[in-house]
Structure formats: structure tokens, C-alpha cells
MARBA-29499 format. One record per residue (C-alpha): x, y, z; residue in three letters. Coordinates in steps of 0.05 Angstrom, whole numbers. Example, Ala and Ser with C-alpha at 12.3 -4.5 7.8 and 13.67 -1.06 7.14 Angstrom:
! residues 2
(site (246; -90; 156); 'ala');
(site (273; -21; 143); 'ser');
END
This chain:
! residues 393
(site (1448; 2426; 2382); 'met');
(site (1410; 2369; 2353); 'asn');
(site (1388; 2328; 2412); 'thr');
(site (1369; 2269; 2371); 'gln');
(site (1446; 2264; 2365); 'ile');
(site (1461; 2279; 2431); 'lys');
(site (1416; 2221; 2451); 'his');
(site (1436; 2179; 2392); 'tyr');
(site (1510; 2177; 2418); 'ile');
(site (1498; 2174; 2487); 'leu');
(site (1450; 2111; 2481); 'glu');
(site (1503; 2078; 2432); 'his');
(site (1561; 2095; 2482); 'glu');
(site (1585; 2026; 2496); 'asp');
(site (1585; 2014; 2419); 'glu');
(site (1637; 2065; 2410); 'leu');
(site (1683; 2036; 2464); 'ile');
(site (1674; 1974; 2444); 'gln');
(site (1699; 1991; 2367); 'asn');
(site (1753; 2028; 2397); 'arg');
(site (1782; 1978; 2440); 'arg');
(site (1779; 1925; 2381); 'tyr');
(site (1814; 1976; 2338); 'leu');
(site (1865; 1985; 2395); 'his');
(site (1875; 1916; 2403); 'gln');
(site (1887; 1908; 2329); 'his');
(site (1934; 1963; 2299); 'pro');
(site (1960; 1973; 2234); 'glu');
(site (2019; 2009; 2205); 'leu');
(site (2010; 2066; 2152); 'ser');
(site (1992; 2042; 2087); 'leu');
(site (1975; 1970; 2114); 'glu');
(site (1911; 1986; 2146); 'glu');
(site (1877; 1932; 2107); 'phe');
(site (1840; 1897; 2163); 'lys');
(site (1812; 1966; 2191); 'thr');
(site (1789; 1983; 2126); 'thr');
(site (1759; 1921; 2125); 'gln');
(site (1725; 1929; 2191); 'phe');
(site (1696; 2002; 2173); 'ile');
(site (1665; 1975; 2102); 'ala');
(site (1633; 1921; 2141); 'gln');
(site (1603; 1962; 2191); 'glu');
(site (1577; 2009; 2128); 'leu');
(site (1547; 1945; 2096); 'asp');
(site (1507; 1941; 2151); 'lys');
(site (1480; 2002; 2146); 'leu');
(site (1473; 2006; 2074); 'lys');
(site (1508; 2060; 2069); 'val');
(site (1548; 2076; 2004); 'pro');
(site (1624; 2076; 2004); 'tyr');
(site (1680; 2072; 1966); 'arg');
(site (1754; 2035; 1983); 'leu');
(site (1809; 2072; 1973); 'met');
(site (1878; 2055; 1944); 'glu');
(site (1920; 2019; 1980); 'pro');
(site (1878; 2037; 2037); 'thr');
(site (1820; 2077; 2070); 'gly');
(site (1747; 2084; 2064); 'val');
(site (1704; 2141; 2034); 'leu');
(site (1627; 2143; 2046); 'ala');
(site (1566; 2192; 2037); 'glu');
(site (1503; 2203; 2068); 'ile');
(site (1467; 2252; 2024); 'lys');
(site (1405; 2287; 2061); 'gly');
(site (1336; 2293; 2041); 'ser');
(site (1346; 2366; 2010); 'glu');
(site (1402; 2382; 1964); 'pro');
(site (1459; 2431; 1991); 'gly');
(site (1535; 2440; 2005); 'lys');
(site (1576; 2378; 2020); 'thr');
(site (1625; 2370; 2084); 'val');
(site (1684; 2329; 2092); 'leu');
(site (1695; 2294; 2158); 'leu');
(site (1760; 2264; 2171); 'arg');
(site (1788; 2208; 2217); 'ala');
(site (1854; 2181; 2210); 'asp');
(site (1871; 2107; 2226); 'met');
(site (1939; 2085; 2229); 'asp');
(site (1982; 2065; 2286); 'ala');
(site (2058; 2065; 2305); 'leu');
(site (2112; 2020; 2314); 'ser');
(site (2120; 2016; 2381); 'ile');
(site (2111; 1959; 2438); 'asp');
(site (2055; 1973; 2480); 'glu');
(site (2067; 1972; 2546); 'leu');
(site (2006; 1977; 2578); 'asn');
(site (1998; 1903; 2593); 'his');
(site (1942; 1916; 2649); 'his');
(site (1887; 1932; 2603); 'leu');
(site (1848; 1874; 2572); 'asp');
(site (1849; 1907; 2506); 'tyr');
(site (1923; 1924; 2495); 'cys');
(site (1955; 1908; 2431); 'ser');
(site (1957; 1834; 2407); 'val');
(site (2007; 1863; 2350); 'glu');
(site (2078; 1857; 2369); 'val');
(site (2115; 1919; 2354); 'gly');
(site (2044; 1966; 2335); 'lys');
(site (2011; 2006; 2381); 'met');
(site (1951; 2061; 2370); 'his');
(site (1993; 2107; 2412); 'ala');
(site (1965; 2171; 2384); 'cys');
(site (1885; 2159; 2386); 'gly');
(site (1879; 2144; 2320); 'his');
(site (1837; 2080; 2341); 'asp');
(site (1789; 2135; 2379); 'ala');
(site (1787; 2182; 2323); 'his');
(site (1764; 2124; 2273); 'thr');
(site (1707; 2094; 2320); 'ser');
(site (1684; 2171; 2335); 'met');
(site (1674; 2183; 2263); 'leu');
(site (1642; 2116; 2250); 'leu');
(site (1590; 2129; 2315); 'ser');
(site (1581; 2197; 2285); 'ala');
(site (1560; 2173; 2220); 'leu');
(site (1514; 2133; 2247); 'lys');
(site (1477; 2187; 2290); 'ala');
(site (1478; 2226; 2223); 'leu');
(site (1442; 2168; 2197); 'leu');
(site (1390; 2173; 2245); 'ser');
(site (1370; 2241; 2222); 'val');
(site (1389; 2231; 2155); 'lys');
(site (1316; 2267; 2142); 'asp');
(site (1342; 2333; 2169); 'gln');
(site (1407; 2344; 2131); 'ile');
(site (1405; 2391; 2079); 'lys');
(site (1461; 2369; 2037); 'gly');
(site (1517; 2317; 2042); 'thr');
(site (1567; 2295; 2092); 'val');
(site (1634; 2257; 2064); 'arg');
(site (1670; 2218; 2114); 'phe');
(site (1736; 2203; 2107); 'ile');
(site (1777; 2148; 2140); 'phe');
(site (1845; 2160; 2123); 'gln');
(site (1906; 2123; 2125); 'pro');
(site (1981; 2146; 2133); 'ala');
(site (1979; 2210; 2173); 'glu');
(site (2033; 2184; 2221); 'glu');
(site (2084; 2183; 2153); 'ile');
(site (2043; 2252; 2130); 'gly');
(site (2024; 2218; 2063); 'gln');
(site (1954; 2192; 2078); 'gly');
(site (1917; 2263; 2066); 'ala');
(site (1951; 2276; 2003); 'lys');
(site (1939; 2201; 1977); 'lys');
(site (1865; 2218; 1993); 'met');
(site (1859; 2286; 1955); 'val');
(site (1896; 2254; 1892); 'glu');
(site (1841; 2203; 1892); 'gln');
(site (1779; 2259; 1889); 'gly');
(site (1759; 2264; 1956); 'val');
(site (1758; 2342; 1958); 'leu');
(site (1709; 2347; 1897); 'glu');
(site (1652; 2388; 1908); 'asp');
(site (1670; 2397; 1981); 'val');
(site (1659; 2462; 2007); 'asp');
(site (1682; 2455; 2083); 'asn');
(site (1726; 2401; 2111); 'val');
(site (1725; 2380; 2193); 'phe');
(site (1773; 2344; 2234); 'gly');
(site (1792; 2320; 2305); 'ile');
(site (1845; 2291; 2346); 'his');
(site (1839; 2270; 2412); 'ile');
(site (1893; 2312; 2457); 'trp');
(site (1920; 2284; 2522); 'ser');
(site (1950; 2348; 2538); 'val');
(site (1886; 2376; 2558); 'his');
(site (1831; 2350; 2612); 'glu');
(site (1778; 2295; 2578); 'thr');
(site (1724; 2334; 2543); 'gly');
(site (1757; 2407; 2529); 'gln');
(site (1753; 2428; 2462); 'val');
(site (1808; 2477; 2429); 'val');
(site (1791; 2500; 2364); 'cys');
(site (1822; 2571; 2348); 'asp');
(site (1826; 2607; 2291); 'pro');
(site (1892; 2610; 2254); 'gly');
(site (1953; 2561; 2254); 'pro');
(site (1951; 2512; 2311); 'ser');
(site (1993; 2457; 2279); 'phe');
(site (2052; 2467; 2234); 'ala');
(site (2080; 2448; 2174); 'ser');
(site (2136; 2396; 2179); 'ala');
(site (2184; 2380; 2130); 'asp');
(site (2243; 2327; 2132); 'ile');
(site (2319; 2340; 2100); 'phe');
(site (2373; 2299; 2089); 'lys');
(site (2441; 2323; 2082); 'ile');
(site (2501; 2282; 2057); 'his');
(site (2571; 2309; 2064); 'phe');
(site (2620; 2273; 2022); 'lys');
(site (2692; 2289; 2026); 'gly');
(site (2758; 2247; 2021); 'lys');
(site (2781; 2188; 2068); 'gly');
(site (2847; 2173; 2100); 'gly');
(site (2886; 2158; 2154); 'his');
(site (2881; 2190; 2225); 'ala');
(site (2951; 2206; 2222); 'ala');
(site (2948; 2245; 2154); 'gln');
(site (2901; 2293; 2162); 'pro');
(site (2931; 2339; 2110); 'his');
(site (2912; 2288; 2056); 'leu');
(site (2837; 2281; 2076); 'ser');
(site (2771; 2325; 2070); 'his');
(site (2742; 2301; 2135); 'asp');
(site (2662; 2300; 2127); 'ala');
(site (2651; 2305; 2199); 'val');
(site (2687; 2366; 2208); 'val');
(site (2638; 2393; 2146); 'met');
(site (2572; 2361; 2185); 'ala');
(site (2599; 2383; 2252); 'ala');
(site (2607; 2457; 2231); 'glu');
(site (2539; 2460; 2201); 'tyr');
(site (2500; 2434; 2264); 'val');
(site (2541; 2477; 2307); 'asn');
(site (2525; 2538; 2258); 'asn');
(site (2457; 2528; 2219); 'val');
(site (2410; 2550; 2276); 'gln');
(site (2432; 2617; 2255); 'ser');
(site (2385; 2616; 2196); 'ile');
(site (2331; 2615; 2251); 'ile');
(site (2357; 2682; 2296); 'ser');
(site (2381; 2718; 2232); 'arg');
(site (2343; 2698; 2166); 'ser');
(site (2272; 2691; 2198); 'val');
(site (2234; 2743; 2214); 'asp');
(site (2231; 2738; 2293); 'pro');
(site (2151; 2747; 2288); 'leu');
(site (2153; 2686; 2250); 'ser');
(site (2167; 2625; 2289); 'pro');
(site (2208; 2568; 2260); 'ala');
(site (2237; 2500; 2291); 'val');
(site (2305; 2467; 2259); 'leu');
(site (2320; 2403; 2297); 'thr');
(site (2376; 2354; 2266); 'ile');
(site (2358; 2291; 2302); 'gly');
(site (2402; 2247; 2266); 'lys');
(site (2479; 2247; 2254); 'phe');
(site (2519; 2193; 2222); 'glu');
(site (2592; 2187; 2201); 'ala');
(site (2662; 2151; 2195); 'gly');
(site (2676; 2077; 2193); 'asp');
(site (2731; 2071; 2254); 'arg');
(site (2771; 2111; 2302); 'phe');
(site (2831; 2120; 2265); 'asn');
(site (2797; 2135; 2193); 'ile');
(site (2777; 2200; 2178); 'ile');
(site (2705; 2206; 2152); 'ala');
(site (2689; 2203; 2079); 'glu');
(site (2622; 2211; 2093); 'asn');
(site (2574; 2238; 2144); 'ala');
(site (2501; 2248; 2134); 'val');
(site (2450; 2286; 2178); 'leu');
(site (2370; 2279; 2178); 'glu');
(site (2323; 2332; 2216); 'gly');
(site (2265; 2365; 2206); 'thr');
(site (2238; 2440; 2204); 'val');
(site (2172; 2462; 2228); 'arg');
(site (2139; 2530; 2215); 'thr');
(site (2071; 2564; 2207); 'phe');
(site (2073; 2595; 2143); 'asn');
(site (2099; 2580; 2074); 'asn');
(site (2147; 2642; 2062); 'glu');
(site (2184; 2631; 2124); 'thr');
(site (2191; 2560; 2105); 'arg');
(site (2223; 2576; 2035); 'ser');
(site (2269; 2620; 2069); 'val');
(site (2295; 2567; 2116); 'val');
(site (2299; 2512; 2064); 'ala');
(site (2336; 2562; 2013); 'thr');
(site (2381; 2581; 2069); 'gln');
(site (2399; 2515; 2091); 'met');
(site (2421; 2481; 2017); 'gln');
(site (2460; 2554; 2014); 'ala');
(site (2499; 2545; 2067); 'tyr');
(site (2507; 2467; 2066); 'ala');
(site (2536; 2480; 1997); 'glu');
(site (2590; 2536; 2021); 'gln');
(site (2607; 2492; 2079); 'ile');
(site (2621; 2437; 2033); 'ala');
(site (2664; 2483; 1982); 'glu');
(site (2705; 2509; 2044); 'met');
(site (2727; 2446; 2068); 'tyr');
(site (2739; 2421; 1994); 'his');
(site (2680; 2368; 1993); 'gly');
(site (2613; 2363; 1964); 'ser');
(site (2542; 2356; 1994); 'val');
(site (2477; 2325; 1969); 'glu');
(site (2417; 2365; 1995); 'phe');
(site (2349; 2331; 2005); 'asp');
(site (2291; 2370; 2026); 'tyr');
(site (2221; 2344; 2028); 'ser');
(site (2159; 2389; 2039); 'tyr');
(site (2114; 2338; 2072); 'val');
(site (2050; 2366; 2109); 'thr');
(site (2019; 2434; 2106); 'glu');
(site (2000; 2486; 2160); 'val');
(site (1943; 2467; 2198); 'val');
(site (1907; 2538; 2183); 'asp');
(site (1838; 2538; 2221); 'asn');
(site (1782; 2581; 2180); 'his');
(site (1754; 2639; 2230); 'leu');
(site (1682; 2626; 2212); 'gln');
(site (1694; 2545; 2221); 'ser');
(site (1730; 2551; 2279); 'ala');
(site (1674; 2597; 2315); 'gln');
(site (1623; 2549; 2296); 'leu');
(site (1669; 2493; 2330); 'val');
(site (1668; 2542; 2394); 'gln');
(site (1596; 2561; 2392); 'ser');
(site (1568; 2477; 2385); 'ile');
(site (1620; 2463; 2438); 'thr');
(site (1582; 2508; 2481); 'glu');
(site (1511; 2498; 2468); 'gln');
(site (1523; 2425; 2464); 'thr');
(site (1573; 2410; 2526); 'phe');
(site (1573; 2475; 2562); 'gly');
(site (1617; 2540; 2565); 'lys');
(site (1669; 2502; 2609); 'asp');
(site (1689; 2457; 2557); 'phe');
(site (1714; 2507; 2505); 'val');
(site (1782; 2513; 2514); 'his');
(site (1847; 2556; 2483); 'his');
(site (1914; 2538; 2468); 'asp');
(site (1977; 2565; 2432); 'ala');
(site (1995; 2531; 2374); 'pro');
(site (2032; 2464; 2373); 'thr');
(site (2093; 2458; 2332); 'met');
(site (2071; 2381; 2329); 'gly');
(site (2045; 2375; 2251); 'ala');
(site (1980; 2338; 2222); 'glu');
(site (1971; 2323; 2152); 'asp');
(site (1894; 2349; 2158); 'phe');
(site (1926; 2415; 2129); 'gly');
(site (1932; 2382; 2064); 'tyr');
(site (1856; 2384; 2057); 'tyr');
(site (1858; 2452; 2079); 'met');
(site (1895; 2480; 2022); 'lys');
(site (1835; 2510; 1986); 'asn');
(site (1779; 2498; 2023); 'ile');
(site (1762; 2530; 2090); 'pro');
(site (1752; 2488; 2148); 'gly');
(site (1770; 2474; 2223); 'ala');
(site (1810; 2425; 2260); 'phe');
(site (1797; 2411; 2338); 'ala');
(site (1834; 2374; 2399); 'thr');
(site (1787; 2342; 2442); 'val');
(site (1822; 2325; 2506); 'gly');
(site (1829; 2255; 2539); 'cys');
(site (1870; 2273; 2602); 'arg');
(site (1851; 2236; 2668); 'asn');
(site (1902; 2229; 2713); 'val');
(site (1866; 2181; 2759); 'asp');
(site (1855; 2137; 2687); 'lys');
(site (1925; 2140; 2673); 'glu');
(site (1913; 2176; 2603); 'thr');
(site (1959; 2230; 2621); 'asp');
(site (2020; 2201; 2575); 'tyr');
(site (2045; 2239; 2518); 'pro');
(site (2025; 2218; 2450); 'his');
(site (2066; 2171; 2421); 'his');
(site (2091; 2142; 2485); 'his');
(site (2091; 2064; 2498); 'ala');
(site (2033; 2076; 2556); 'arg');
(site (1984; 2128; 2511); 'phe');
(site (1924; 2113; 2531); 'asn');
(site (1852; 2147; 2524); 'val');
(site (1804; 2167; 2577); 'asp');
(site (1749; 2135; 2543); 'glu');
(site (1697; 2187; 2574); 'glu');
(site (1730; 2226; 2504); 'ala');
(site (1698; 2191; 2463); 'leu');
(site (1629; 2209; 2468); 'lys');
(site (1656; 2282; 2462); 'tyr');
(site (1688; 2275; 2395); 'gly');
(site (1642; 2225; 2367); 'ala');
(site (1580; 2281; 2373); 'glu');
(site (1624; 2345; 2353); 'leu');
(site (1628; 2312; 2288); 'tyr');
(site (1560; 2296; 2276); 'ala');
(site (1536; 2367; 2305); 'gln');
(site (1590; 2402; 2261); 'tyr');
(site (1560; 2371; 2203); 'ala');
(site (1491; 2382; 2215); 'leu');
(site (1496; 2450; 2240); 'cys');
(site (1543; 2475; 2176); 'tyr');
(site (1497; 2442; 2125); 'leu');
(site (1435; 2468; 2157); 'asn');
(site (1460; 2542; 2169); 'gln');
(site (1432; 2599; 2116); 'asp');
(site (1496; 2630; 2106); 'glu');
(site (1571; 2616; 2119); 'phe');
END
């Protein structure tokens, strides 16, 4: 543990909270984070830290230490959601109608900015390079990919990210080795039949029947085609069909998501889903368009990186702050950074019933116990310094 970093974070905690509140008041949706990008750039200008503006939004900044060494990447996402905030009692409630930081990305951005400042204060102790990524568009699963395409992983040896987490009590850190967040895919299935009068079904090919057959039976792919020791979730969240009560539908459209923890299972589910859709369409004399998009990768924590997070947490905050939990089928596009580079992704609890910060993510009343911010900011900074300054990894 570096005591200078701890002291810096604690001494500047008010600024950390103020930055989070400013960002919370001014949320921006995915790939529209222009003011947020500008805010970060202005802060970096004050610090004279070199940075690069990404396209269309986002910022890459670097701090090079006094000695050469490896490069560690720290990432925070910064986009908001299209939700009307209901926390009207807060003086920092969103001022943007229909936009809200309902997942904590405002906290992530402010924590990483404070971590950058803390690391800058101990620059002479850094062996190597710390790269900071303020990433757009996590909520639509596109931001990490866009950043990678623009070269943010060049020469990077390790990656680390944090997500504030209302499931766990304030300050509790979870970073277990292995899968922690699932991959998330999106599918759209368009069954096409032949419309007609409801009184003459024999002259038509009902798309509703095709889609209903699919919905009723597609879960058998999970129960019969997937290894029961490899979790998978297939959810159909949208079903649209028909034009009128007495017309047999010519079109029916299904949309949904698939979540898995390994790519082999992912491939089995996608392949079987398409085959099943085509067979049903043929059986009912129709046709089908099957569109399946691989969106986010599994967040799979590297053993040594996860152990480093746990060790830092215990030494910095105390043994009671090291928490363990099962993986979630929720998704995070941070996994895209980890496809070929080792690293870790931790959650930091922000749940406090007394402060009403126990609402789930993506809820219109979601809020963060701001006591959690100092833990997240310090964990970012301590991880970077510990990783770079250890002799072997």
C-alpha cells in the first residue's frame, strides 16, 4: 500500500464527490458524451497531462513514470441511460430530461480522474506507464470495441476496471478469479408467412403460430443442447406480430438476448437457435430471417490479477472489505479489453439502506453512497502502482 496515494485521495475527497455530482447532473447518452469528454480534457489541461481525444467521444491519457517498465491500462466508462430520474430530492439530480446516470458511470469517471491525480502526485515512484481510458458507449456494448479499434491496447501488458455495485455494502470489493460477467448477445428473428382473413386460415401461413412455436420450445436448446455445467440464459424480451384482430399475421418478430460464460456454449446456442427457427418456418410453409449479433465478451478475471486486487484491498482497506460472490449474467464490455491481455475487473459496493442507495442498477431511483468513491479511486491507483512496481508478474 502506498500511503501517499491514500492521503491524496482522502485529502481531495470533496473534489472527488463534486466531480461525480457535476457529471450526475449532466448525463449524456452513448456516443453523445461530448460535454463529458470536454470536462475530462479540461481537467487534464490543468494538470498538463498529455491526452488524446477519441472518436467520436472518449479520452486516452498517460502518465509515464520515472523509470521504464510495463504498461497498465485503467478504464472508466462514462455514458448514461435514457431514464427519467426520480431522485428529485437530490440537489444534484439530472437536469437533462430523459437522461440519467442510473448505473454509476458518473462515479467511475470521477474515481478514475481522482486516481490519475493521485498517481501524478507519486509520478517519481512509477516504474512504467499508466494509461487511462475514459470510455463511451458501454451501455450499448460498443465503446470498448471502438477504443480497441483506435489502438488503446497497443503495448499494454495488463488491464483493470471497476464497476460500482449497489448489490454489496459500501466499500466491499469483489474480484474473484475466472468469469465474473457474462457475454451478452442480441438476436432478432423475423418469421414471414402469408396473411389472410381470420375466417380462412387454410389459405394462409400464420407467422404468429411460427413465432409462438419458437417461444414455447426454444428453451429446449438450453436444457438439451448445452452442457449443464456451462450456464446459459436465453431470453425473448420482445414479440411483435399482426395488424388487426381478424387478420392472420404475415409477419412476426422476436427480439432477445443470450448470456453465457464461454464461447463454445455461445456458439452452440446461436447455431441451434438458427436451425430451430429455419425448421419451424419450413414446417409452417413460411420463411425466416435470423440475425444474431455477438455484442460483449465474457469478463474473465486473470488469476494473478484478481489475487493482486484482493491483496491490495486487504492491505489498503482491511480484510473485511474483501468480499466474494457468484458470477452474474449481467454484461460489461470491459471483457473486450481482456480477450488477449490479462487483467481484472472488480466491483466496489455502494449499497447503504439508510442513504437509499440500495436501488438496483438501471432503476430511476438508483444512487451511489458517495463514501464508496474514495475506495474506488484508491483501488484504481494502488492497483496500477502495485502492478508496475512488482518484480515479477
